C-alpha positions in Angstrom: 0.1 -0.2 0.3 1.0 3.6 -1.0 1.4 5.9 2.2 -0.5 8.6 2.1 1.4 12.0 1.2 0.1 15.2 -0.3 0.9 15.7 -4.2 -0.5 18.7 -4.9 1.9 20.9 -2.8 4.9 20.0 -1.3 5.4 19.3 1.9 7.4 22.3 2.6 4.7 24.7 1.2 1.7 23.1 3.2 3.8 23.5 6.0 4.7 27.1 5.3 1.3 27.1 5.2 0.0 26.2 8.2 3.1 28.1 9.9 1.6 31.5 8.7 -1.8 30.8 9.6 -0.1 30.3 13.6 1.4 34.1 12.9 -1.4 36.0 11.7 -4.5 34.7 14.0 -3.0 36.3 16.5 -2.0 39.2 14.2 -5.7 39.7 12.7 -8.0 38.5 15.2 -8.9 40.8 18.1 -9.2 38.3 20.5 -8.4 34.8 19.5 -8.2 32.8 22.5 -11.6 33.3 23.9 -12.6 30.0 23.7 -9.7 28.3 23.1 -6.1 28.9 24.8 -3.4 29.8 22.9 -1.5 26.5 24.3 -4.3 24.4 22.8 -4.3 26.4 20.0 -0.4 25.8 19.4 -0.6 22.3 20.4 -3.4 21.4 17.2 -0.6 23.9 15.0 2.6 21.3 15.3 0.5 18.6 15.4 -0.7 19.8 11.7 2.4 20.4 11.3 4.3 17.3 11.9 1.3 14.6 10.2 1.5 16.9 7.4 4.3 14.2 5.2 1.4 11.4 6.1 -1.7 13.5 4.3 -3.3 13.7 1.5 -4.2 17.0 0.2 -7.4 17.2 0.8 -6.6 16.1 4.6 -4.8 18.8 5.2 -7.3 21.8 4.1 -10.0 19.5 6.6 -6.9 20.3 9.4 -6.3 24.0 8.5 -10.7 24.3 8.7 -10.1 22.5 12.0 -7.9 25.3 13.6 -9.6 27.8 12.1 -12.9 26.4 14.2 -11.0 26.0 17.4 -11.2 30.4 17.8 -14.8 29.4 18.0 -16.3 32.5 15.6 -18.3 32.4 13.1 -16.7 35.5 11.2 -13.0 33.2 11.5 -13.7 30.6 8.4 -11.2 29.0 5.8 -12.8 29.8 3.0 -12.9 26.1 1.2 -11.6 25.3 -2.1 -15.2 24.9 -3.6 -17.0 25.3 -6.7 -19.0 28.6 -6.0 -21.9 27.7 -8.5 -22.6 24.6 -5.8 -21.3 25.1 -2.3 -22.5 26.9 0.4 -20.6 29.8 1.9 -21.1 33.7 3.3 -17.6 34.2 3.1 -17.1 38.0 1.7 -14.5 36.6 -1.2 -13.9 32.7 -2.4 -10.8 31.4 -3.5 -9.3 31.7 -6.6 -9.0 28.8 -8.4 -5.6 26.9 -8.2 -3.3 26.5 -10.6 -4.4 22.6 -9.8 -7.7 22.2 -10.3 -7.8 19.3 -8.1 -7.4 20.6 -4.8 -11.0 21.7 -5.4 -13.2 19.9 -2.9 -16.2 18.3 -4.3 -19.8 18.0 -3.7 -22.6 15.6 -3.4 -25.6 16.2 -5.8 -27.5 17.3 -2.6 -28.1 20.0 -0.2 -29.1 19.0 3.4 -30.9 20.8 6.0 -31.3 20.2 9.8 -34.6 20.6 11.8 -35.9 19.1 14.9 -36.9 16.2 13.8 -33.8 15.3 12.3 -31.5 16.2 9.2 -33.2 16.1 5.4 -32.5 16.3 1.9 -33.4 19.5 0.8 -32.6 19.8 -2.8 -30.7 17.7 -5.6 -30.0 17.4 -8.7 -33.0 17.0 -11.2 -32.6 12.8 -11.5 -32.7 12.5 -7.7 -35.4 15.3 -7.2 -37.6 12.4 -5.6 -35.3 11.9 -2.4 -36.8 16.0 -2.0 -38.0 15.5 1.6 -35.9 12.2 2.6 -34.6 12.1 6.1 -30.5 10.7 6.0 -30.5 8.2 8.6 -27.1 7.2 8.2 -24.0 8.6 5.9 -21.4 6.4 5.3 -21.0 4.1 8.1 -22.0 6.8 10.5 -25.8 7.1 12.1 -27.1 11.2 10.6 -26.7 12.3 14.6 -23.4 11.0 15.1 -21.8 12.6 11.7 -23.3 15.6 12.6 -21.2 15.5 15.9 -18.3 14.4 13.7 -18.1 17.9 11.5 -18.7 20.1 15.2 -15.0 20.5 15.5 -14.6 22.1 11.4 -17.7 24.2 11.7 -16.9 27.9 12.4 -19.7 29.1 14.3 -21.1 31.8 17.4 -23.9 29.7 18.3 -25.7 26.4 18.3 -28.2 27.8 15.7 -25.0 28.8 13.6 -24.2 25.6 13.8 -27.5 24.4 12.9 -27.0 26.5 9.6 -23.7 25.2 8.2 -23.1 21.9 9.9 -24.9 19.8 7.0 -23.3 22.1 4.3 -19.5 20.1 5.3 -21.8 16.6 4.7 -21.9 17.1 1.4 -18.2 17.3 0.9 -17.2 13.8 0.5 -13.1 14.5 1.5 -14.6 16.1 4.9 -16.5 12.8 5.1 -14.1 10.5 3.9 -11.1 12.7 6.9 -13.5 12.5 9.7 -14.4 8.9 9.1 -18.3 9.7 8.3 -17.7 7.4 5.2 -14.7 5.2 4.1 -14.8 6.9 0.2 -14.5 9.9 -1.4 -16.0 9.1 -5.3 -18.5 7.0 -3.5 -21.0 8.0 -0.5 -24.0 5.8 0.7 -26.9 7.5 2.5 -29.5 5.7 4.5 -32.7 7.4 4.1 -36.4 7.6 4.9 -38.1 8.6 1.7 -41.5 10.6 2.3 -43.5 7.5 1.7 -42.1 6.0 4.5 -39.7 3.7 3.0 -36.2 3.1 3.9 -33.5 3.0 1.3 -29.9 3.1 0.7 -28.5 5.3 -1.7 -25.0 5.6 -3.8 -23.9 9.3 -4.3 -21.2 10.5 -6.6 -19.8 13.7 -6.8 -20.9 16.7 -8.9 -18.6 17.4 -12.2 -16.5 20.1 -11.1 -16.9 23.7 -12.7 -20.0 22.4 -15.2 -23.7 24.3 -14.5 -25.7 22.4 -12.3 -29.0 23.1 -11.7 -31.0 22.0 -7.8 -34.2 21.0 -7.5 -36.3 22.4 -4.4 -39.5 20.4 -2.5 -41.8 23.4 -4.4 -40.4 22.0 -8.2 -40.3 19.0 -7.3 -43.8 18.7 -5.8 -45.3 21.1 -8.6 -46.7 23.6 -6.1 -46.5 27.4 -5.8 -43.4 28.9 -4.1 -44.3 31.0 -0.6 -43.2 34.9 -1.6 -40.2 34.7 0.4 -38.5 32.4 -2.4 -39.6 34.6 -5.0 -36.5 36.1 -5.2 -33.8 34.8 -3.3 -31.0 35.8 -5.2 -31.8 39.8 -5.3 -30.0 41.7 -2.3 -33.2 43.6 -2.1 -36.7 43.9 -2.8 -40.5 44.1 -2.0 -43.8 43.2 -2.9 -47.4 45.2 -2.2 -50.2 43.1 -1.0 -52.8 45.5 -1.7 -55.7 43.3 0.2 -53.9 42.8 3.1 -52.4 46.6 3.1 -49.0 45.2 3.9 -45.8 46.1 2.6 -43.5 42.6 2.5 -39.7 43.7 1.8 -37.1 41.2 1.8 -33.4 42.0 2.4 -30.9 39.3 1.4 -27.9 40.9 1.3 -27.1 44.4 3.2 -25.2 45.7 -0.1 -25.9 48.2 -2.8 -26.8 46.3 -6.3 -25.1 47.8 -8.9 -28.1 49.5 -10.7 -29.6 50.8 -7.2 -28.2 52.1 -3.6 -29.8 50.4 -0.9 -30.4 53.6 0.1 -32.5 54.4 -2.7 -34.4 51.0 -2.6 -35.4 52.6 1.3 -36.4 56.2 0.0 -38.8 53.8 -2.2 -40.6 52.3 0.7 -40.7 55.1 2.0 -42.7 56.7 -1.3 -45.1 53.6 -1.1 -45.5 53.8 2.4 -46.5 57.2 2.4 -48.1 57.5 -0.9 -50.1 54.0 -0.3 -52.9 52.6 2.5 -49.6 50.7 4.2 -50.7 49.4 7.6 -48.2 46.6 8.0 -44.5 46.4 7.1 -42.4 43.1 7.2 -38.9 43.0 6.9 -37.8 40.0 6.2 -33.9 39.4 7.2 -34.2 35.0 7.7 -31.7 34.6 4.6 -29.7 37.6 5.0 -25.8 36.3 5.4 -24.4 40.0 6.3 -22.8 43.0 4.3 -22.0 45.9 5.1 -23.4 47.3 8.5 -23.0 50.6 7.4 -25.2 50.8 4.9 -27.9 49.7 7.2 -28.8 53.3 8.6 -30.9 54.3 5.8 -33.8 51.7 6.7 -33.3 52.1 10.4 -33.9 55.5 10.2 -36.8 55.5 7.6 -38.5 52.9 10.2 -37.9 55.4 13.0 -39.4 58.3 11.4 -42.6 56.5 10.2 -45.6 56.9 12.6 -47.4 55.0 10.2 -45.6 51.5 10.8 -43.2 52.1 13.4 -45.6 50.8 16.0 -45.9 47.6 17.7 -48.3 45.3 15.7 -47.6 47.1 12.7 -44.1 46.6 12.3 -42.3 42.9 11.8 -39.4 41.5 11.3 -38.7 37.9 10.4 -35.7 36.7 11.5 -33.2 33.1 11.2 -30.2 31.2 11.7 -28.9 32.5 8.4 -29.6 35.9 9.7 -25.9 36.6 10.7 -23.1 39.3 10.6 -24.5 43.2 9.7 -28.0 41.4 9.6 -27.8 40.5 13.2 -26.5 44.3 13.4 -29.8 45.6 11.7 -31.9 43.2 13.9 -30.6 44.8 17.2 -31.0 48.4 15.6 -34.4 47.5 15.3 -35.0 46.0 18.7 -33.3 49.3 20.2 -35.0 52.0 17.6 -38.3 50.4 16.9 -41.1 49.1 18.0 -41.0 45.9 15.9 -42.1 42.7 16.6 -39.6 39.7 15.8 -41.0 36.3 14.0 -38.8 33.1 12.9 -36.2 31.2 15.6 -33.2 32.8 16.7 -30.2 34.1 14.6 -27.1 32.7 14.4 -24.8 34.9 16.0 -24.7 36.4 19.2 -26.5 39.9 20.1 -23.6 41.9 19.8 -24.1 45.1 22.6 -25.9 48.2 21.0 -23.3 51.0 21.9 -25.0 54.0 22.5 -23.9 57.1 21.7 -24.2 60.3 24.1 -26.5 61.9 21.3 -27.8 59.5 19.0 -28.5 60.8 15.7 -31.8 57.6 15.6 -33.5 59.4 18.4 -33.0 62.7 17.1 -34.6 62.6 14.4 -38.0 64.3 13.9 
């Protein structure tokens, strides 16, 4: 048997990367040793550095991911070498393609979601759509609940809701499954599932071909039912819809950033015109799918809602939040909780609520 060893990068190159990570972490992170001691972190660095000659490239990537996750901060993450057309990431930038594409990690033709009653297949490629809604009982040789715990050390999260959001995204990467002892092979992963009709089946899945156009099917399309309004424009950074009969304005903010052709401030001005120009009795702000962006751009929206005597009343302003509400979206929720009369609806957010700093002269409070 040939002994495992890296072949995309040399042993020296990988060890140099590990040393660079260990040196830069305390310089770049404001408080890197809140949740792990420096001794524990340095020890883990030394172990991975020594193991490099006996590890495959993807095993080293998993090791690096584990080191970064030890910091215990949802914002501190290793942007994995993945095809971002299929992978999930809330990183601000993706990893540029390396000279050797074999360094890229693969992705199974399914996307998973974790609920209170189990781990389920939420999306698939078209040929597997019969699996949508199936409960995953086992991955490789590992029970689903055990597999979730095996990926915990590599998941970058602030709280348990963040883990529930991110853990399933690691369970569809064959290299992580093999390295963490969840499955035995990276070329074929067998899932044991319970389908929607209650039958148990074993399904063998091969990775999606990399860098080819891939289409994922969701439950609505698979079942032939209309998508709810919250799913109409998920790829749009922000959009709105007026429910005239209900006299309710629905606003979905999926990213706290400007569009190429419209700033967030201009969009907020549009909201104000609609509220004052139509008989709007309620406003629903949906932040459930917002992983963040530029926190400074939130100000125009908060000010607009604070100013609106028509909307800024209990029972008229609602904010929808969930496990993907993170970073700048979390900060927006913080400000809305403090400065407005919004009613929050949904599940807890993926980030610990940061304390709101109240300056002596606060512009939010002085707006007439």
